[in-house]
KOLTOR-625860 format. One record per atom (N, C-alpha, C): residue in one letter; x negated, y negated, z. Coordinates in steps of 0.1 Angstrom, whole numbers, plus 5000, padded with zeros to 4 digits. Layout:
REM KOLTOR-625860
AXYZ
...
END
This chain:
REM KOLTOR-625860
X201152087173
X200252027163
X201051937153
X200551817151
X201151727142
X201151777127
X202051737119
X202251787106
X200951767097
X200251647098
X199051617090
X197951717095
X197951747108
X196951847113
X197151987107
X198352017105
X198752147099
X198252157085
X198352047078
X197852037064
X196352047063
X195651977073
X194251987073
X193752127075
X194452197085
X194152337088
X194352427076
X195452397069
X195852477057
X194752467046
X194352347043
X193352317032
X192052387036
X191652367048
X190352437053
X190452587051
X191552647054
X191752787053
X191652827038
X192252747029
X192252777015
X190852777010
X190052677015
X188652667010
X187852787015
X188052817028
X187352927034
X187653067028
X188853077024
X189253207017
X188853217003
X188353106997
X187953106983
X189053066974
X190253036979
X191352996970
X191152856964
X190452776971
X190052646966
X188552636966
X187952636954
X186552646952
X185952506952
X184652496953
X183852366952
X184152306939
X184352166939
X184652086927
X185952106921
X186852196927
X188152216922
X189152106928
X190152076920
X191051966925
X192052026935
X192351946945
X193251986955
X194751976950
X195652046956
X197052026952
X197451876953
X198351836944
X198851696944
X199551666957
X199551536960
X200251486973
X201651526973
X202351516961
X203751546961
X203951696963
X203151786957
X203251926959
X203151966973
X202151916980
X201951946994
X203051887003
X203551777000
X204651717008
X205851797007
X206151856995
X207251946993
X207052077001
X205752127001
X205452257008
X205652247023
X205252127028
X205252107043
X206552027047
X207351987037
X208551907040
X208151787048
X207251707043
X206851587050
X206651477039
X206451357044
X206251247034
X204851257027
X204751187016
X203551177009
X202451107018
X202851007026
X201950937035
X201351037045
X202051137049
X201451237059
X200451317052
X200651357039
X199651427032
X198451347029
X198651217026
X197551127024
X196751117036
X197351107048
X196651097060
X195751227062
X196351337059
X195551467060
X194351467051
X194551427038
X193451427029
X192351327032
X192851217038
X191851117043
X191051167054
X191651247063
X190951307074
X189951407069
X190351487059
X189351587053
X188251517046
X188551397040
X187451317034
X186451267044
X186951227056
X186151177066
X185251287072
X185651407071
X184951527076
X183951577065
X184051507053
X183151547042
X183451687037
X184751717037
X185151847031
X185751827017
X186351717015
X186851677002
X186351536998
X186451506985
X186051366981
X187151326971
X187351196969
X188351146960
X187751076948
X188451086937
X188051016925
X189250926921
X188850796918
X189950696915
X190750746903
X192050736905
X193050776895
X193050916890
X192351006898
X192251146895
X192751236906
X192351206918
X192851296929
X191751326939
X191951436946
X191051486956
X190451616952
X189151636955
X188351756950
X187651816962
X187351946961
X186652016972
X185151986971
X184551936982
X183151916982
X182452046986
X181252076980
X180552196983
X180152186997
X180452287005
X180152287019
X180052427025
X179752427038
X179552557045
X180852627047
X182052567043
X183252637043
X183452727031
X182752697020
X182752777008
X181752887009
X181852987002
X180953107003
X180153126990
X179353026986
X178653026973
X177553136974
X177153176986
X176053276986
X176653416991
X177953426988
X178553556993
X178453666982
X178953776986
X178853886976
X179753866964
X180653776965
X181553746953
X180753686942
X179553626945
X178653576935
X177653686931
X177753746919
X176853856916
X175353826914
X175053696912
X173653656910
X172853676922
X171653736921
X170653746931
X169453666927
X169253556933
X168253456929
X166953466937
X165953536932
X164653546938
X163653446932
X164253356924
X163353266916
X163253126921
X164253076929
X164352936932
X163352886943
X162852766941
X162052706951
X162752596958
X164152586957
X164952486963
X165652546976
X165952466985
X166652516997
X168052566995
X168552657003
X169852717002
X170852597005
X171752576996
X172752466997
X173552477010
X173752607015
X174452627027
X173752577040
X172352567038
X171552517049
X171352367050
X171852297040
X171552157039
X172552077048
X171951977056
X172751897065
X173451787058
X174151807047
X174651697039
X175651607046
X176451667055
X177451587062
X176851487071
X175851527079
X175151437088
X174251337080
X173751387069
X172851297061
X173651197053
X174951237050
X175751137043
X176051017053
X176251047066
X176350947076
X175150857077
X173950917075
X172750837075
X172650747063
X173050797052
X173150717040
X174050597041
X175150617047
X176150507049
X175550397059
X174850447069
X174150357078
X173050277071
X172350347062
X171150287055
X171650177046
X172850197040
X173450097031
X173649967038
X174149987051
X174449867059
X173149797063
X172149887067
X170849827072
X170049757062
X170049817050
X169149777039
X169849727027
X171049677028
X171749637016
X171049517009
X170449437016
X169649327009
X168449377001
X167849477006
X166649537000
X167049606987
X168249656986
X168749726974
X168749646962
X168749516963
X168849426951
X167549356948
X166449406953
X165149346950
X164049456950
X162949416946
X161749506947
X161249506961
X160649626965
X160149636978
X158649666978
X158049686989
X156649716990
X156349856985
X155449866975
X155149996970
X154650096980
X154150046991
X153650137002
X154850207009
X156050147009
X157250197015
X157750107026
X158950147031
X159650067041
X158750067054
X158449957059
X157549947071
X158150017083
X159550007084
X160150067096
X160150217095
X160250277083
X160150417081
X158650467084
X157750387079
X156350427081
X155950427096
X156550327104
X156350327118
X156950457125
X158050497120
X158750617126
X157850737122
X157450747110
X156650857105
X155350877113
X154750767117
X153450767124
X153550857136
X154650837144
X154850917156
X155451057152
X156351067142
X156951187138
X155851287133
X154851247126
X153851337121
X152951397131
X152951337143
X152151387154
X152651527158
X153951557155
X154551687158
X153851797150
X153251757139
X152551847130
X151051847132
X150651777143
X149251757146
X148551677135
X149251577130
X148751487120
X148751347127
X147551307132
X147451177139
X146851077130
X147550977127
X147150877117
X147650737121
X147250637113
X147650497115
X148650467104
X149550367107
X150550327097
X149950287084
X148850217084
X148150167072
X147650277063
X147650407068
X147150517060
X148250597054
X149550557056
X150650627051
X151250547039
X151550627028
X152250567017
X153450657013
X154550597012
X155750677008
X155750686993
X155950816988
X155950836974
X157350896970
X157650886957
X158850936952
X158751086950
X158851166961
X158551306961
X157051336961
X156751456964
X155351496964
X154751506950
X155651526940
X155151546927
X154551416922
X155051296926
X154451166922
X153051156928
X152951196940
X151551196947
X150551276939
X151051396935
X150151486928
X149751426915
X150651366908
X150351296895
X149351186896
X149551096907
X148750986909
X147251036912
X147151126921
X145851176926
X145051246915
X145751316906
X145051386895
X144551286885
X145151176884
X144751076874
X143750966879
X143850936891
X143050816896
X141650866899
X140650766898
X139250796901
X139050816916
X138050886920
X137750906934
X136350846937
X136150806950
X134850746954
X133650836952
X133850966952
X132751056950
X132251066936
X132951006926
X132550996913
X132751126905
X133251226911
X133451356904
X134751356896
X134851456887
X135951446877
X136851566877
X136451686883
X137251806882
X138151826894
X139251886891
X140251926902
X140152076904
X139852116916
X139852256919
X141152306925
X141752416920
X143052466924
X142952616927
X143752656937
X143852796940
X144452866928
X144152996926
X144753076916
X145353196922
X146653206921
X147653116915
X147953006925
X148852906920
X149252796928
X150552746923
X151052636930
X152352576926
X152352526912
X153252566904
X153252546890
X153452396886
X153952316896
X154052166894
X152752106893
X151752156901
X150452106900
X149752156887
X149952276883
X149452326870
X149852236859
X151152196859
X151752116848
X151151976848
X150951926860
X150351786862
X148951786856
X148251886858
X146851896853
X146851906837
X147751996832
X147852026818
X148351906810
X149351846815
X149951726808
X149151606808
X148351586818
X147451476819
X146051506814
X145851626809
X144451666804
X143351646814
X143651686826
X142651666837
X141751796837
X140451776837
X139551896838
X139751966851
X139852096851
X140152166863
X139452306863
X139352356875
X138752486876
X139552556887
X139552696887
X140252766897
X139452856906
X139952886917
X139352986926
X140453076931
X140153206931
X141153306934
X141653296949
X142953306950
X143453316964
X144453436964
X144053546971
X144853666971
X145553676984
X146053796987
X146853816999
X145953807012
X144653817010
X143653807021
X142953677022
X143453577015
X142853447016
X141953407005
X140853347008
X139953286998
X138553327001
X137653336991
X136253366993
X135553236996
X135153217008
X134553087013
X133153067007
X132453177004
X131153156997
X131253106983
X132253156976
X132553106963
X133052956963
X133852926973
X134352796975
X133152696977
X132252736985
X131152646988
X130252626976
X130052726968
X129352706955
X130052606946
X131352616945
X132052526937
X132052376942
X132152366956
X131952236962
X130552176959
X129552256959
X128252216958
X127852176943
X128252266934
X127852246920
X128952216910
X130152216914
X131252216905
X131852076900
X131251966905
X131651836901
X133151816905
X133451856917
X134851856922
X135251726929
X136251656924
X136651536931
X137651566943
X138551666940
X139351716952
X139751866949
X140051926961
X140452066961
X141952066965
X142852116956
X144252116959
X144552256966
X145152246978
X145452366985
X146752366993
X147452476994
X148652497002
X148252597013
X147852537024
X147252627035
X148252727041
X149552677043
X150452767050
X151652817040
X151952937041
X153052997033
X152952957019
X151752997014
X151352957000
X152352996989
X152452906980
X153252926968
X152352966956
X152353086951
X153353186953
X153053316962
X151853326968
X151453446974
X152053466988
X152453356995
X152953367008
X151853367019
X150553367015
X149453377024
X149253247032
X148753257044
X148453137052
X146953147056
X146253037056
X144853037060
X144753057075
X143653117079
X143453137094
X142753007099
X142752987112
X142052867118
X140652857113
X139952977112
X138552977108
X138352927094
X139252967085
X139252917071
X139452767070
X140452717078
X140752577078
X139552497082
X138952537093
X137852467099
X136652467089
X136452587082
X135352597073
X135552507061
X136752497056
X137052407044
X136852267048
X137252227060
X137052087064
X135552057065
X134752147070
X133352127072
X132652117058
X133052197048
X132552197035
X132852057028
X134052007030
X134451887025
X133551777029
X133151777042
X132251677047
X130851687042
X130451817041
X129051847037
X128751807022
X129751837014
X129551816999
X130351696993
X130951617002
X131651496998
X132751526987
X133551626991
X134651676982
X135951646991
X136951586984
X138251556991
X139151686990
X139951697001
X140951807001
X142351747000
X143151796991
X144551756990
X145351866996
X145851847008
X146551947016
X148051927014
X148652017006
X150152017004
X150752107014
X151252037025
X151852117036
X153352127035
X153852167023
X155252167020
X156152247029
X155552357035
X156352447044
X156152417059
X155552307062
X155252277077
X156452297086
X157652257081
X158852267089
X159352407092
X158852507085
X159252637087
X158252717095
X157252657100
X156252727108
X156852777121
X156452907124
X156952967136
X155852977147
X154552957143
X153452957152
X153052817156
X153352777168
X153152647173
X151652607174
X150752717173
X149352687174
X148752677160
X149552687150
X149052667136
X148952527132
X147752467131
X147552327127
X147152317113
X147352207106
X146852177093
X145352157092
X144852167080
X143452127078
X143151987083
X144151897081
X143951757085
X143551747100
X143951837108
X143651837123
X142151867125
X141451927115
X140051957117
X139151867109
X139751767103
X138951667094
X138251567103
X136951557102
X136151467110
X135451357101
X135751367088
X135051277079
X135951207069
X137251197072
X138251127064
X138151177049
X138151317048
X138151377035
X139451447031
X140451447041
X141651527038
X142851427035
X143451457024
X144751387020
X145851477024
X146751427033
X147851517038
X149151477031
X149751577025
X151051557018
X152151627025
X153151547029
X154351597037
X155651557029
X156251667024
X157451647016
X158651677025
X159851627022
X161051657030
X162051727021
X161551787009
X162451857000
X162951987005
X162052057012
X162352197016
X163152197029
X163052097037
X163752087050
X165052017049
X165151917040
X166351837038
X166951877024
X166651797014
X167251817001
X166251766990
X166051836979
X165151796968
X165551666962
X166851636962
X167251506955
X166951386964
X166451406976
X166051286984
X164851216978
X163951286972
X162751236965
X161951136974
X161651186986
X160751116995
X159651207001
X158451157000
X157351227007
X156451127013
X155751177023
X154751087030
X153351137026
X152551047021
X151151077017
X150151007026
X149351087034
X148451027043
X147051027037
X146550907035
X145350887027
X144150837035
X142950877032
X141750817037
X141650667033
X141050587041
X141050437038
X140450407024
X139450487020
X138750457008
X139650476995
X140750546997
X141550586986
X142850496985
X143150426995
X144450356996
X144650256985
X143750166983
X144050056973
X144150106959
X143350206955
X143450256942
X144750336940
X145150416951
X146350486950
X147550396949
X147650286956
X148750186956
X148750116942
X147650086936
X147650026923
X148250116913
X147950246913
X148550336904
X150050356907
X150350366919
X151850386923
X152650266919
X152150146921
X152950026919
X153350016904
X152550056895
X152850046881
X153450176875
X153750266884
X154550386880
X156050356883
X156350306895
X157750296899
X158050166907
X157150076909
X157249956917
X157449996932
X158450076935
X158650126949
X159550246948
X159350336958
X160250446960
X161650406964
X162650496961
X164050456964
X164250406979
X164750286980
X164950226993
X166050297001
X167150336994
X168250397001
X167850537007
X167050607000
X166550737005
X165650717016
X164750617015
X163850587027
X164650547039
X165650467037
X166450417049
X167150527055
X167750617047
X168550727052
X167550827060
X166350847055
X165450937062
X165050877075
X164850747075
X164550677088
X165650697098
X166850677094
X167950697104
X168050837108
X167850927099
X167851077103
X166751107113
X165551057111
X164451087120
X164751027134
X165150897134
X165350827146
X166450897155
X167450957148
X168551017155
X168251147162
X167051207158
X166651337164
X167351457157
X168151427146
X168851537139
X167851627132
X166751577128
X165751667120
X165251777129
X164951747142
X164451847151
X165451967153
X166651937154
X167652047155
X167752127142
X167752047131
X167852117118
X166652207115
X165452157119
X164252247117
X164352377124
X164852377136
X165052497144
X165952597137
X167052537132
X168052617125
X167552687112
X166852607104
X166452667091
X165152757093
X164352727103
X163252807106
X163652947110
X164652957118
X165253087121
X165853157109
X166553077101
X167253137089
X166253197080
X165153137077
X164153187067
X163253297074
X162953287086
X162153387093
X162953517094
X164353507096
X165153627096
X165253687082
X165253607072
X165353667058
X163953727055
X162853667059
X161553727057
X161453867064
X161953877076
X161953997083
X162754107076
X163854067071
X164754157063
X163954207051
X163354107044
X162554147032
X161454247035
X160754217045
X159654307049
X160054447052
X161154457060
X161754587063
X162254657051
X162854587042
X163354647029
X162154697021
X161154617019
X159954657011
X159254777017
X159154777030
X158354887037
X159055017036
X160355017033
X161055147030
X160955197016
X160255117008
X160155146993
X158755156989
X157855226996
X156455226993
X156155296980
X155355226972
X154855276960
X153355266959
X152555356955
X151155356955
X150555236948
X151155196937
X150555096929
X151154956931
X152054946940
X152754826943
X152454776957
X151854666958
X151454606971
X152254476973
X152354436986
X153154316988
X152654237000
X152954107000
X152654027011
X153953947016
X154353967028
X155553897033
X155153827045
X155153687045
X154853617057
X155953617067
X155653547078
X156753547089
X157853447086
X157453347077
X158453237074
X158153187061
X158753067057
X158553007044
X159553057034
X159353017022
X160253067011
X159753187003
X158353197003
X157853286993
X157053406998
X157453526993
X156653646995
X156153686981
X155353786980
X154753816967
X154453966966
X154754016954
X154454156950
X153254156940
X152354246943
X151154256933
X151154406929
X150954416916
X150954556910
X149554596905
X149054706911
X147754746908
X147754836895
X148254786884
X148354856872
X148754766861
X148554806848
X149054736837
X150554756836
X151354656831
X152754676831
X153354586820
X154654616817
X155354536807
X156154426814
X155354316816
X155854206824
X157154146818
X157154106805
X158354046799
X159554136800
X159354266798
X160454366798
X161054376812
X160154366823
X160654366836
X161554246839
X161054126836
X161854006838
X163154006831
X163154046818
X164454046811
X165354156816
X164854276819
X165654386825
X166354336838
X165654276846
X166154226859
X167254116856
X166954026847
X167953926843
X169253986839
X169154096831
X170354166826
X171154226838
X170454246849
X171054306861
X171454196871
X171454066866
X171853956875
X170853926886
X169553956883
X168453926893
X167453836886
X167253716892
X166353616886
X165053616893
X163953626885
X162553606890
X161853496883
X161053426890
X160153326883
X159153406875
X158853356863
X157653406856
X156453346863
X155853436871
X154753386880
X153453356872
X153353396859
X152253356851
X152153206849
X153253136851
X153152986850
X152452926862
X152153006872
X151352956884
X149852956882
X149452996870
X147953006868
X147552906857
X146352856858
X145652786847
X145552896836
X145552846823
X145652946812
X144553046812
X143353006815
X142153096815
X142153196826
X143053176836
X143053266848
X144353346848
X145153336838
X146453396838
X146453546838
X147353596847
X147453746848
X148953776850
X149353896846
X150753936848
X150954046858
X150254036869
X150354136880
X151054086892
X151453956892
X152053896904
X153553876902
X154353906912
X155853866912
X156153796924
X156453666923
X156853586934
X158353616938
X158553646951
X159953666956
X160253556965
X161253476961
X161753366969
X163053406976
X163053376989
X164353406997
X165053287001
X164753166994
X165353046998
X166853036995
X167253106985
X168753106982
X169353246982
X168653336989
X169153476989
X169353527003
X170553557007
X170853607020
X170353747022
X170553797034
X169953927038
X170754047030
X171954027028
X172754137021
X172154147007
X171954037001
X171454036987
X169954086986
X169154056996
X167854106997
X167854256997
X168654317006
X168754457007
X169254526994
X170154446987
X170654506975
X169654486963
X169054366962
X168254336951
X166854396950
X166154396962
X164754436962
X164554586957
X165354676961
X165154816956
X165254816940
X166154736935
X166254726920
X165054666914
X164454566921
X163154506916
X162054606916
X161854676927
X160854776928
X161054886918
X162254936916
X162555046907
X162254996893
X162654876889
X162454826876
X160954816873
X160154766882
X158654756881
X158054886878
X158554986887
X157955116886
X158255186872
X159455156867
X159755216854
X159055156842
X158455036844
X157754966833
X156254956835
X155655036844
X154255056845
X153755126833
X152455096829
X151855176818
X150755256823
X150355366816
X149355456820
X147955406817
X147955296808
X146655256803
X145955166813
X144955216821
X144355136831
X142955096828
X142655096814
X141255056810
X141054906814
X139854876816
X139454736821
X140154696834
X140354796842
X141054776855
X140254676864
X138954666862
X138154576871
X138454436868
X139154406857
X139354266853
X140454196861
X141254286869
X142354226876
X141954166889
X142654066894
X142254006907
X142354106919
X141454096928
X141454176939
X142154106951
X142854186958
X143654136969
X143154196983
END
């Protein structure tokens, strides 16, 4: 083995063993040259090789530093934090090395576009790729119906603010739901109404009444691996919702954020049952790739496109060209398909571990819903409790939970739900942390169960 290869192997070993942590500076060229009794040029060659492999990075006039990678053990038992709160993907699951290659290619392909404004609809070449790519999710559409947005949150903000052809003014949301949608409604002072969604789905009769009499412009829903309950709609529920949308001229905003983690190949989105162009389909790449990419595909009915584009144009002119180009390269290469299989197994294994752990800790007043995949499971407590005390006690024990009350409109708010995210928590930490969560909840239940009927039924 050549001397520079020995140095490469040594540095990798130091990172793997935890002696060189992410963002820490590597030993100087001179120090390593003395250690291996070689020239500084040989060390430089080794460090350059490590940089090419995206294990280290260099800073001008400063030196070389360790890049966060799967060689480091950030999710190991050495890190005492157990994070059940995050909605972001596990950094160890991100394909950053391959995606960095896609970014480099995108710079070459679209360097001229980086210096000027682009079409607010998005890169035409990416849209063409997405048209065929979305068919894998049973979303069959035309290129002219696709708009690239700066993340799904931008699409949510535009759609809550813009007028709809049905002339209605209220937004209907599941309770609970994604807190980013709640904040979009609150900050923009959008009139809204809720409908309960528990572990067993939604009351379709109540939904129909709201569609018929509620002045609803659109219904925001997360059909699969719901945030925060983990529930998924059945095929019958999806078909019924699509039929109601047609009957009462109400639009559906389908946020299919977890589509890439689906394990059931027969599970189709509501969009697949839409026969009246009433479903807006939102496909983000934050959960499968990286949140910082800030790219989502919004599939819109023809009647909404011009208004949507007008609002989008004066928000950001166009979504980031470099991110769009990199995603295009990534999709064309076929790398996403391989990555989807990898992370789908990762999160389904974690969910299985979570379900087994919870099933061994049965408590009469504590119920739970654990899906087969996705990021989110949910605990529901059939009793009054000291919610703030539970959250703070767990925090003191290095266990983080989201305050799930933020997932409700204010008038629907309750403190009986605990979202459990496994996106950044491996199986060892699940087995360690969940018994502590259940025990802490149990210790902070109250005996006062007056007005029990006021709690949501699951």
